[in-house]
C-alpha positions as CSV (number, residue, x, y, z in Angstrom):
1,M,-217.8,-54.6,-39.0
2,N,-218.2,-53.1,-42.4
3,P,-221.7,-53.8,-44.0
4,S,-220.1,-55.3,-47.1
5,V,-218.2,-57.8,-44.9
6,V,-221.4,-58.8,-43.2
7,F,-223.1,-59.2,-46.6
8,I,-220.3,-61.5,-47.8
9,I,-220.5,-63.6,-44.7
10,V,-224.3,-63.9,-44.9
11,A,-224.0,-64.8,-48.6
12,V,-221.4,-67.5,-48.0
13,V,-223.5,-69.0,-45.1
14,V,-226.7,-69.0,-47.2
15,L,-224.8,-70.8,-50.1
16,A,-223.5,-73.4,-47.7
17,V,-227.0,-74.0,-46.3
18,V,-228.4,-74.4,-49.8
19,A,-225.6,-76.8,-50.7
20,V,-226.3,-78.9,-47.6
21,L,-230.0,-78.9,-48.1
22,T,-229.5,-79.9,-51.8
23,L,-227.4,-82.9,-50.7
24,F,-230.1,-84.1,-48.2
25,V,-233.1,-83.5,-50.5
26,N,-231.7,-85.2,-53.5
27,R,-230.7,-88.5,-51.8
28,G,-233.2,-90.7,-53.6
29,R,-232.9,-89.2,-57.1
30,P,-230.2,-90.0,-59.6
31,A,-227.4,-87.4,-59.4
32,N,-227.7,-84.5,-61.8
33,R,-224.0,-83.5,-62.1
34,L,-222.8,-80.0,-62.4
35,T,-221.4,-79.3,-65.8
36,P,-218.0,-77.7,-66.1
37,L,-219.5,-74.6,-67.6
38,A,-222.0,-74.3,-64.6
39,G,-219.1,-74.8,-62.2
40,I,-217.1,-72.0,-63.8
41,A,-220.3,-69.8,-63.7
42,F,-220.7,-70.6,-60.0
43,G,-217.1,-69.8,-59.3
44,C,-217.4,-66.5,-61.1
45,V,-220.5,-65.5,-59.1
46,L,-218.7,-66.4,-55.8
47,A,-215.6,-64.5,-56.9
48,G,-217.9,-61.5,-57.7
49,I,-219.4,-61.6,-54.2
50,L,-216.0,-62.0,-52.6
51,F,-214.4,-59.2,-54.7
52,G,-217.4,-56.9,-54.3
53,V,-215.3,-54.2,-52.6
54,D,-214.1,-53.1,-56.0
55,R,-217.4,-52.6,-57.9
56,V,-216.0,-52.9,-61.4
57,I,-214.4,-56.3,-60.7
58,G,-217.2,-57.6,-58.6
59,Y,-220.0,-56.7,-61.0
60,S,-218.0,-57.9,-64.0
61,L,-217.5,-61.3,-62.4
62,L,-221.1,-61.5,-61.4
63,A,-222.2,-60.7,-65.0
64,V,-219.8,-63.2,-66.5
65,G,-221.1,-65.9,-64.1
66,V,-224.8,-65.1,-65.0
67,I,-224.0,-65.2,-68.7
68,L,-222.2,-68.5,-68.4
69,A,-225.1,-70.0,-66.4
70,V,-227.6,-68.9,-69.1
71,I,-225.4,-70.4,-71.8
72,D,-225.3,-73.6,-69.9
73,L,-229.0,-73.7,-69.4
74,V,-229.6,-73.1,-73.1
75,R,-227.1,-75.9,-74.1
76,R,-228.7,-78.3,-71.6
77,S,-232.3,-77.6,-72.8
78,R,-231.3,-78.2,-76.4
79,R,-229.8,-81.6,-75.4
80,S,-232.9,-82.8,-73.8
């Protein structure tokens, strides 16, 4: 197996474990929903990981995802 394929598989498994743990840990608290901008950022980061074979596309998608996540954090902090 190619090392990049192993990295992608490990990254997807880790993200799935984090998602499952988040569901079980946050049972008693009110739901803090994912904003549409954060969802797009998450999707861009995942796409950047999946398309990491082509470095330009992979890194560009990762960068867009991080930038969108930071914008979402700033918008949410101003609202509170």
